[in-house]
DOVO-140612 format. One record per residue (C-alpha): chain; residue in one letter; x, y, z. Coordinates in nm, 2 decimals, always signed. Layout:
BEGIN
   ch   aa       xx       yy       zz
    A    a        X        Y        Z
...
// end
This chain:
BEGIN
   ch   aa       xx       yy       zz
    A    m    -0.20    -3.78    +2.78
    A    s    -0.44    -3.58    +2.94
    A    r    -0.41    -3.60    +3.33
    A    k    -0.73    -3.80    +3.46
    A    y    -0.64    -3.85    +3.81
    A    f    -0.34    -3.63    +3.94
    A    g    -0.39    -3.27    +3.95
    A    t    -0.16    -3.03    +4.13
    A    d    -0.11    -3.16    +4.44
    A    g    -0.15    -3.55    +4.39
    A    i    -0.47    -3.70    +4.36
    A    r    -0.75    -3.54    +4.56
    A    g    -1.16    -3.55    +4.59
    A    r    -1.46    -3.64    +4.74
    A    a    -1.40    -3.96    +4.95
    A    n    -1.62    -4.29    +4.81
    A    g    -1.65    -4.04    +4.51
    A    l    -1.32    -4.01    +4.33
    A    i    -1.12    -4.14    +4.61
    A    t    -1.27    -4.49    +4.65
    A    p    -1.09    -4.79    +4.79
    A    e    -1.09    -4.95    +4.44
    A    l    -0.91    -4.61    +4.36
    A    a    -0.67    -4.67    +4.65
    A    l    -0.58    -5.02    +4.58
    A    k    -0.47    -4.92    +4.22
    A    v    -0.28    -4.66    +4.32
    A    g    -0.08    -4.86    +4.57
    A    q    -0.05    -5.16    +4.29
    A    a    +0.07    -4.90    +4.02
    A    a    +0.29    -4.68    +4.25
    A    g    +0.43    -5.00    +4.37
    A    l    +0.56    -5.13    +4.04
    A    v    +0.68    -4.81    +3.89
    A    f    +0.89    -4.79    +4.21
    A    q    +1.00    -5.12    +4.20
    A    r    +1.36    -5.07    +4.12
    A    g    +1.63    -5.33    +4.18
    A    e    +1.67    -5.67    +4.36
    A    h    +1.61    -5.52    +4.72
    A    r    +1.30    -5.57    +4.96
    A    h    +1.12    -5.29    +4.85
    A    r    +0.90    -5.06    +5.11
    A    v    +0.67    -4.78    +5.12
    A    v    +0.58    -4.54    +5.41
    A    i    +0.22    -4.41    +5.46
    A    g    +0.09    -4.18    +5.68
    A    k    -0.21    -3.97    +5.70
    A    d    -0.42    -3.69    +5.84
    A    t    -0.74    -3.73    +6.10
    A    r    -1.00    -3.75    +5.86
    A    l    -1.26    -4.05    +5.90
    A    s    -1.21    -4.19    +5.53
    A    g    -0.82    -4.21    +5.58
    A    y    -0.87    -4.54    +5.76
    A    m    -1.06    -4.70    +5.44
    A    i    -0.79    -4.54    +5.20
    A    e    -0.51    -4.66    +5.42
    A    y    -0.60    -5.04    +5.43
    A    a    -0.68    -5.04    +5.09
    A    m    -0.30    -4.88    +5.00
    A    v    -0.18    -5.13    +5.21
    A    a    -0.31    -5.41    +5.01
    A    g    -0.24    -5.24    +4.69
    A    f    +0.12    -5.24    +4.76
    A    t    +0.19    -5.57    +4.95
    A    s    -0.01    -5.74    +4.65
    A    v    +0.28    -5.61    +4.43
    A    g    +0.55    -5.73    +4.70
    A    m    +0.62    -5.39    +4.87
    A    d    +0.66    -5.39    +5.24
    A    v    +0.46    -5.10    +5.40
    A    l    +0.52    -4.91    +5.72
    A    l    +0.23    -4.75    +5.84
    A    v    +0.30    -4.40    +6.06
    A    g    -0.06    -4.29    +6.12
    A    p    -0.14    -3.94    +6.15
    A    m    +0.19    -3.73    +6.10
    A    p    +0.25    -3.39    +5.86
    A    t    +0.33    -3.41    +5.54
    A    p    +0.67    -3.31    +5.57
    A    a    +0.74    -3.55    +5.83
    A    v    +0.62    -3.80    +5.58
    A    a    +0.83    -3.69    +5.31
    A    m    +1.16    -3.70    +5.54
    A    l    +1.12    -4.02    +5.68
    A    t    +1.08    -4.16    +5.33
    A    k    +1.43    -4.04    +5.25
    A    s    +1.57    -4.09    +5.61
    A    m    +1.42    -4.46    +5.66
    A    r    +1.55    -4.53    +5.29
    A    a    +1.17    -4.62    +5.16
    A    d    +1.14    -4.67    +4.81
    A    l    +0.81    -4.43    +4.83
    A    g    +0.62    -4.21    +5.06
    A    v    +0.28    -4.17    +5.04
    A    m    +0.05    -3.88    +5.25
    A    i    -0.31    -3.96    +5.27
    A    s    -0.45    -3.61    +5.33
    A    a    -0.65    -3.36    +5.11
    A    s    -0.46    -3.09    +5.28
    A    h    -0.67    -2.79    +5.39
    A    n    -1.04    -2.97    +5.27
    A    l    -1.30    -3.08    +5.50
    A    f    -1.35    -3.41    +5.62
    A    e    -1.54    -3.51    +5.31
    A    d    -1.27    -3.52    +5.06
    A    n    -0.93    -3.71    +5.09
    A    g    -0.65    -3.75    +4.86
    A    i    -0.34    -3.91    +4.79
    A    k    +0.01    -3.74    +4.76
    A    l    +0.32    -3.92    +4.66
    A    f    +0.69    -3.89    +4.74
    A    g    +1.00    -4.04    +4.55
    A    p    +1.27    -4.23    +4.75
    A    q    +1.43    -3.88    +4.84
    A    g    +1.14    -3.73    +4.96
    A    f    +1.03    -3.50    +4.65
    A    k    +0.68    -3.51    +4.50
    A    l    +0.66    -3.69    +4.21
    A    s    +0.71    -3.53    +3.84
    A    d    +0.46    -3.49    +3.58
    A    d    +0.64    -3.81    +3.40
    A    v    +0.63    -4.01    +3.70
    A    e    +0.24    -3.97    +3.76
    A    k    +0.17    -4.00    +3.38
    A    q    +0.35    -4.37    +3.43
    A    i    +0.15    -4.42    +3.75
    A    e    -0.20    -4.31    +3.53
    A    q    -0.15    -4.53    +3.25
    A    l    -0.12    -4.83    +3.45
    A    l    -0.44    -4.70    +3.65
    A    d    -0.63    -4.75    +3.36
    A    e    -0.47    -5.11    +3.32
    A    c    -0.54    -5.46    +3.42
    A    l    -0.24    -5.56    +3.63
    A    d    -0.35    -5.92    +3.75
    A    k    -0.05    -6.08    +3.55
    A    r    +0.18    -5.81    +3.75
    A    l    +0.09    -5.94    +4.08
    A    a    +0.39    -6.07    +4.29
    A    q    +0.38    -6.45    +4.37
    A    s    +0.23    -6.61    +4.69
    A    a    +0.59    -6.60    +4.86
    A    s    +0.69    -6.26    +4.78
    A    l    +0.39    -6.06    +4.90
    A    g    +0.49    -5.77    +5.09
    A    r    +0.42    -5.74    +5.46
    A    a    +0.26    -5.45    +5.69
    A    r    +0.34    -5.32    +6.01
    A    r    +0.32    -4.99    +6.25
    A    i    +0.65    -4.83    +6.33
    A    d    +0.64    -4.63    +6.66
    A    g    +0.91    -4.34    +6.77
    A    v    +0.86    -4.16    +6.44
    A    h    +0.67    -3.88    +6.61
    A    d    +1.01    -3.83    +6.83
    A    r    +1.21    -3.85    +6.51
    A    y    +0.99    -3.53    +6.36
    A    i    +1.01    -3.33    +6.70
    A    e    +1.42    -3.37    +6.69
    A    f    +1.42    -3.28    +6.33
    A    a    +1.21    -2.95    +6.37
    A    k    +1.40    -2.84    +6.65
    A    r    +1.78    -2.90    +6.49
    A    t    +1.64    -2.65    +6.21
    A    l    +1.71    -2.38    +6.51
    A    p    +2.04    -2.27    +6.66
    A    r    +2.13    -2.49    +6.94
    A    d    +2.13    -2.22    +7.19
    A    l    +1.81    -2.06    +7.09
    A    s    +1.49    -2.11    +7.36
    A    l    +1.14    -2.02    +7.26
    A    d    +1.17    -1.94    +7.65
    A    g    +0.94    -1.62    +7.76
    A    l    +0.73    -1.64    +7.43
    A    r    +0.36    -1.76    +7.46
    A    v    +0.23    -1.92    +7.15
    A    v    -0.12    -2.01    +7.10
    A    v    -0.10    -2.31    +6.81
    A    d    -0.41    -2.39    +6.61
    A    c    -0.31    -2.74    +6.45
    A    a    -0.68    -2.78    +6.26
    A    n    -0.77    -3.10    +6.43
    A    g    -0.52    -3.26    +6.18
    A    a    -0.20    -3.46    +6.14
    A    a    +0.01    -3.21    +6.36
    A    y    -0.20    -3.23    +6.64
    A    k    +0.04    -3.43    +6.88
    A    v    +0.38    -3.34    +6.74
    A    v    +0.38    -2.95    +6.72
    A    p    +0.25    -2.85    +7.07
    A    e    +0.48    -3.10    +7.21
    A    a    +0.81    -2.96    +7.00
    A    l    +0.69    -2.62    +7.09
    A    w    +0.69    -2.69    +7.48
    A    e    +1.06    -2.87    +7.42
    A    l    +1.19    -2.58    +7.29
    A    g    +1.06    -2.37    +7.63
    A    a    +0.75    -2.18    +7.47
    A    d    +0.45    -2.14    +7.72
    A    v    +0.21    -2.33    +7.46
    A    v    -0.18    -2.24    +7.46
    A    p    -0.29    -2.58    +7.15
    A    i    -0.61    -2.55    +7.00
    A    g    -0.74    -2.75    +6.73
    A    v    -0.57    -3.09    +6.88
    A    e    -0.90    -3.29    +6.91
    A    p    -0.96    -3.46    +6.59
    A    d    -1.26    -3.68    +6.61
    A    g    -1.25    -3.75    +6.21
    A    f    -1.49    -3.48    +6.14
    A    n    -1.36    -3.17    +6.22
    A    i    -1.03    -3.15    +6.06
    A    n    -1.03    -2.81    +5.91
    A    k    -1.36    -2.67    +6.03
    A    e    -1.36    -2.34    +6.15
    A    c    -1.00    -2.36    +6.26
    A    g    -0.68    -2.42    +6.09
    A    s    -0.48    -2.18    +5.86
    A    t    -0.80    -2.14    +5.60
    A    s    -1.04    -2.03    +5.89
    A    p    -0.79    -1.86    +6.13
    A    e    -1.06    -1.63    +6.34
    A    a    -1.05    -1.86    +6.63
    A    l    -0.68    -1.83    +6.63
    A    a    -0.69    -1.45    +6.66
    A    r    -0.97    -1.43    +6.89
    A    k    -0.75    -1.69    +7.14
    A    v    -0.43    -1.48    +7.09
    A    r    -0.60    -1.19    +7.21
    A    e    -0.77    -1.37    +7.50
    A    m    -0.47    -1.52    +7.64
    A    r    -0.25    -1.20    +7.55
    A    a    -0.01    -1.45    +7.35
    A    d    +0.28    -1.30    +7.17
    A    i    +0.22    -1.51    +6.83
    A    g    -0.06    -1.73    +6.69
    A    i    +0.04    -2.04    +6.42
    A    a    -0.19    -2.16    +6.21
    A    l    -0.13    -2.48    +6.05
    A    d    -0.37    -2.69    +5.81
    A    g    -0.48    -3.04    +5.77
    A    d    -0.18    -3.20    +5.72
    A    a    +0.06    -2.91    +5.83
    A    d    +0.24    -2.81    +5.51
    A    r    +0.12    -2.45    +5.55
    A    v    +0.11    -2.22    +5.80
    A    i    -0.04    -1.88    +5.87
    A    l    +0.09    -1.66    +6.19
    A    v    -0.11    -1.39    +6.40
    A    d    +0.06    -1.14    +6.58
    A    e    +0.00    -1.03    +6.93
    A    r    -0.29    -0.79    +6.80
    A    g    -0.46    -1.08    +6.64
    A    h    -0.38    -0.94    +6.26
    A    l    -0.32    -1.21    +6.02
    A    v    +0.02    -1.25    +5.87
    A    d    -0.01    -1.44    +5.51
    A    g    +0.29    -1.63    +5.32
    A    d    +0.43    -1.34    +5.17
    A    q    +0.53    -1.16    +5.51
    A    l    +0.68    -1.43    +5.60
    A    l    +0.91    -1.49    +5.30
    A    a    +1.04    -1.12    +5.34
    A    v    +1.12    -1.20    +5.71
    A    i    +1.32    -1.54    +5.65
    A    a    +1.45    -1.40    +5.31
    A    q    +1.60    -1.06    +5.46
    A    s    +1.71    -1.27    +5.79
    A    w    +1.86    -1.55    +5.58
    A    k    +2.05    -1.25    +5.36
    A    e    +2.18    -1.12    +5.71
    A    d    +2.31    -1.41    +5.81
    A    g    +2.46    -1.51    +5.47
    A    r    +2.23    -1.84    +5.46
    A    l    +2.06    -1.76    +5.10
    A    s    +2.20    -1.98    +4.84
    A    r    +2.19    -1.70    +4.59
    A    p    +2.04    -1.36    +4.62
    A    g    +1.72    -1.48    +4.55
    A    i    +1.41    -1.66    +4.65
    A    v    +1.12    -1.85    +4.46
    A    a    +0.73    -1.75    +4.49
    A    t    +0.46    -1.77    +4.26
    A    v    +0.26    -1.52    +4.02
    A    m    +0.01    -1.48    +4.33
    A    s    +0.26    -1.31    +4.54
    A    n    +0.21    -0.95    +4.62
    A    l    +0.37    -0.67    +4.41
    A    g    +0.48    -0.50    +4.73
    A    l    +0.68    -0.82    +4.82
    A    e    +0.87    -0.81    +4.52
    A    r    +0.96    -0.44    +4.54
    A    f    +1.04    -0.49    +4.93
    A    l    +1.29    -0.77    +4.83
    A    k    +1.45    -0.58    +4.53
    A    e    +1.52    -0.31    +4.78
    A    q    +1.72    -0.57    +5.00
    A    g    +1.87    -0.66    +4.67
    A    i    +1.70    -1.01    +4.65
    A    e    +1.58    -1.09    +4.33
    A    l    +1.19    -1.26    +4.33
    A    v    +1.14    -1.56    +4.05
    A    r    +0.77    -1.65    +3.97
    A    t    +0.63    -1.99    +3.89
    A    p    +0.28    -2.08    +3.83
    A    v    +0.09    -2.17    +4.12
    A    g    +0.14    -2.47    +4.32
    A    d    +0.42    -2.56    +4.55
    A    r    +0.54    -2.81    +4.31
    A    y    +0.65    -2.55    +4.08
    A    v    +0.83    -2.31    +4.36
    A    l    +1.06    -2.63    +4.44
    A    e    +1.12    -2.71    +4.06
    A    q    +1.27    -2.38    +4.00
    A    m    +1.44    -2.34    +4.35
    A    l    +1.63    -2.70    +4.25
    A    s    +1.68    -2.60    +3.89
    A    g    +1.79    -2.23    +3.97
    A    g    +2.00    -2.32    +4.31
    A    y    +1.74    -2.12    +4.55
    A    n    +1.67    -2.24    +4.90
    A    l    +1.38    -2.05    +5.00
    A    g    +1.06    -2.00    +4.80
    A    g    +0.69    -2.04    +4.89
    A    e    +0.31    -1.93    +4.81
    A    q    +0.12    -1.64    +4.97
    A    s    -0.09    -1.92    +5.08
    A    g    +0.17    -2.02    +5.35
    A    h    +0.32    -2.32    +5.16
    A    i    +0.73    -2.22    +5.25
    A    i    +0.98    -2.45    +5.10
    A    l    +1.34    -2.40    +5.32
    A    s    +1.54    -2.65    +5.10
    A    d    +1.83    -2.65    +5.32
    A    y    +1.58    -2.86    +5.55
    A    a    +1.29    -3.01    +5.35
    A    t    +1.19    -3.12    +5.04
    A    t    +0.85    -2.98    +5.08
    A    g    +0.64    -2.77    +5.24
    A    d    +0.67    -2.74    +5.62
    A    g    +0.46    -2.51    +5.79
    A    f    +0.60    -2.58    +6.13
    A    v    +0.93    -2.55    +6.03
    A    a    +0.88    -2.14    +5.85
    A    a    +0.70    -2.09    +6.14
    A    l    +1.02    -2.17    +6.37
    A    q    +1.22    -1.96    +6.15
    A    v    +1.01    -1.66    +6.24
    A    l    +1.03    -1.72    +6.62
    A    a    +1.36    -1.75    +6.57
    A    v    +1.41    -1.38    +6.42
    A    v    +1.12    -1.28    +6.66
    A    q    +1.39    -1.40    +6.99
    A    k    +1.65    -1.24    +6.81
    A    l    +1.53    -0.91    +6.79
    A    r    +1.32    -0.91    +7.05
    A    r    +1.04    -0.70    +6.89
    A    p    +0.68    -0.74    +6.89
    A    v    +0.56    -0.98    +6.61
    A    s    +0.38    -0.69    +6.46
    A    e    +0.65    -0.50    +6.41
    A    v    +0.88    -0.82    +6.30
    A    c    +0.63    -0.93    +6.06
    A    h    +0.54    -0.62    +5.87
    A    r    +0.79    -0.59    +5.62
    A    f    +0.61    -0.44    +5.33
    A    d    +0.26    -0.27    +5.25
    A    p    +0.07    -0.49    +5.03
    A    l    -0.08    -0.37    +4.74
    A    p    -0.44    -0.37    +4.71
    A    q    -0.52    -0.75    +4.62
    A    i    -0.87    -0.90    +4.55
    A    l    -0.92    -1.24    +4.50
    A    k    -1.25    -1.43    +4.44
    A    n    -1.36    -1.80    +4.34
    A    v    -1.61    -1.91    +4.09
    A    r    -1.76    -2.27    +4.16
    A    y    -1.88    -2.45    +3.83
    A    r    -1.99    -2.83    +3.79
    A    k    -1.75    -3.03    +3.59
    A    g    -1.85    -3.13    +3.25
    A    k    -2.05    -2.81    +3.21
    A    g    -1.88    -2.66    +2.97
    A    k    -1.53    -2.42    +3.00
    A    p    -1.65    -2.10    +3.13
    A    l    -1.33    -1.96    +3.05
    A    e    -1.38    -1.99    +2.69
    A    d    -1.72    -1.84    +2.70
    A    a    -1.73    -1.50    +2.50
    A    e    -1.84    -1.27    +2.76
    A    v    -1.60    -1.40    +3.00
    A    k    -1.28    -1.32    +2.75
    A    s    -1.42    -0.99    +2.69
    A    a    -1.48    -0.91    +2.99
    A    i    -1.09    -1.01    +3.12
    A    a    -0.99    -0.83    +2.79
    A    d    -1.18    -0.49    +2.90
    A    g    -1.04    -0.54    +3.28
    A    e    -0.70    -0.53    +3.16
    A    k    -0.75    -0.23    +2.94
    A    r    -0.89    -0.05    +3.24
    A    l    -0.59    -0.11    +3.47
    A    n    -0.39    +0.01    +3.22
    A    g    -0.02    -0.12    +3.33
    A    h    -0.08    -0.03    +3.68
    A    g    -0.21    -0.34    +3.82
    A    r    -0.23    -0.72    +3.69
    A    l    -0.52    -0.97    +3.66
    A    l    -0.44    -1.37    +3.71
    A    i    -0.77    -1.57    +3.62
    A    r    -0.68    -1.93    +3.68
    A    s    -0.85    -2.26    +3.70
    A    s    -0.76    -2.46    +4.03
    A    g    -0.58    -2.77    +4.00
    A    t    -0.74    -2.91    +4.31
    A    e    -1.10    -2.86    +4.26
    A    p    -1.39    -2.72    +4.02
    A    v    -1.31    -2.37    +4.09
    A    i    -1.17    -2.08    +3.89
    A    r    -0.96    -1.83    +4.07
    A    v    -0.98    -1.41    +3.99
    A    m    -0.68    -1.24    +4.13
    A    g    -0.64    -0.88    +4.09
    A    e    -0.39    -0.65    +4.20
    A    g    -0.32    -0.25    +4.17
    A    e    -0.28    +0.05    +4.33
    A    d    -0.65    +0.15    +4.30
    A    r    -0.86    -0.07    +4.54
    A    i    -1.19    +0.04    +4.42
    A    l    -1.10    +0.01    +4.07
    A    v    -0.92    -0.34    +4.11
    A    e    -1.22    -0.46    +4.30
    A    d    -1.47    -0.33    +4.03
    A    v    -1.30    -0.53    +3.75
    A    v    -1.25    -0.85    +3.98
    A    d    -1.63    -0.85    +4.03
    A    t    -1.71    -0.75    +3.66
    A    i    -1.51    -1.10    +3.54
    A    v    -1.70    -1.29    +3.86
    A    s    -2.03    -1.18    +3.76
    A    a    -1.97    -1.30    +3.38
    A    l    -1.80    -1.65    +3.49
    A    g    -2.09    -1.67    +3.71
    A    q    -2.30    -1.67    +3.43
    A    a    -2.11    -1.86    +3.22
    A    a    -2.08    -2.19    +3.47
    A    a    -2.46    -2.12    +3.54
// end
């Protein structure tokens, strides 16, 4: 069965395009039916980010869940990892995060978590998809069995305490000036407050959401404003989260970016030295730089690669017994603490190393020199053929692999969340890699036109 609604990170699309109130209601009904197991009173936790369409989707999902007899706990704007944590700690049967992550406000999405706080498996998503296209009228709850919905308070404090407990009890961020960019998104309240409680001198930006400005020229996908603020304030570090705070990018005191690969290197080496790695290895995707792999090998740490997507990283972590994994984009999963990527908790782990070593972030977070890596995107219109199957595109890819001749690698893939083909080339010779990538991008552009 092909996947009609779910991508690599839940259901995502244009608000009132793919993501309509009708779809949200049906998702609530379908997911509610799939997760009704046993005779107890079932309940679901629903969180969201700050985009305008969140209201519309939230109330439609409330109608869907209550119509099949599930009680709903509404927590309002909260980071995705907080919703996953609350789902488990509050013994809910299901968790929902309404967010399109790093996308702009026009899009929105629905992420679902099972009772243990993990994203759903492909099989469970297929069960829900099958119900989405069925008439569910005869499976609705009887009048006396309808669900109730209520907003709950205190969840911000619960997440702040959870995040603080991931650090040693005696560790303080006193003396550190931290600029944090919350992308006008879900973390705009909890993260600045948590950093302040830990003792940092906090300079918050991206904390004035208006429904339209989430991820707009801010956050982990647009860290230029953060870099400028770090230099302006002479801060020690900058932290950039995305709209739902499940990914993070850092900026050092010079205003230079620190990506997810460097963060993985810092945490992996620190945890190995402290005996905290569950086994001598970490998990990353095929996008992670070869420089990371070489660095880890020198430390006696294996790098296990997976397809792109934090869900695949987590699956490999669980099956292989690893407790650290992540993506170059800044999704860092620390399974000792969280069931999904948590940008803030990952940043705290790096801050702990900075405080321990008492060295500038530019030194702490530069563990290896990355190989030249070129990544370009080609957008295409859905329903207008399959550019990757075009003969000229196939020829360009084959020629590119031949030119790299074993001294680099190519990765060409379709995005799981938007109609985009991503072309990545990596190798010792930057000029060669860039020319190979440009040739393939040109062929794809013509095929997608």
